N, C-alpha and C positions, 0 to 999 in steps of 0.2 A: 504494500500500500504506500509506503514512504517513497519508493522508487517512482511510482506513478505521479505523486505530488511534485517530486523534483523535476520530472520531465515537463509537466504542465507549467511550472514556474519558469523553467529555462525558455520554453517557447514563448511565454508571455513577455519575458524580458527582452528577447530578441525582437519580437514584433513591436514592442513599445519603443525600442531604440530606433528601429527602421522607420516607424511612423513619425517619430519626433524629428528625425533628420529630414524626411521628406516634407513635413509641414514647415520646418524652419526654412528650407530652401525655397519653397513656394512663397512664403511670406516675404522673404528677403528679396527674391527676384521681382515680385510684384511691387514692392516698395522702392527698391533702389535701381531696378532695371540693369543689373550687373551680374554676370555669371560668376565672376570671382567672389563677389560678396556672398552670393548664394552658396557657393562651395564652402566658404569660410563659416558661414552661419549654419550650414548643414553639419559641419564638424562639431559645432557647439551644441547642436541638437536642441534639447528641451530648455537649455539655459537661455538661448535666444528667444524661443517661443514665450517663455515666462517673462523675459525682459520686454518683449514686444507688447504683450498683454498689459503689463503694468505701465508701460510708458505711453502707449497710444490707446 
């Protein structure tokens, strides 16, 4: 039973990181119209998303 919980948690974390990166890149590109900023903000992932929500 513990092994199943671990597998579900690992998949959830990977999905969350991927979604956070994609969301950060879309927000960044829409705001700044720059691929380089989008890549940079994608690396920051949820940090940039949270910053954007609080700032704007």
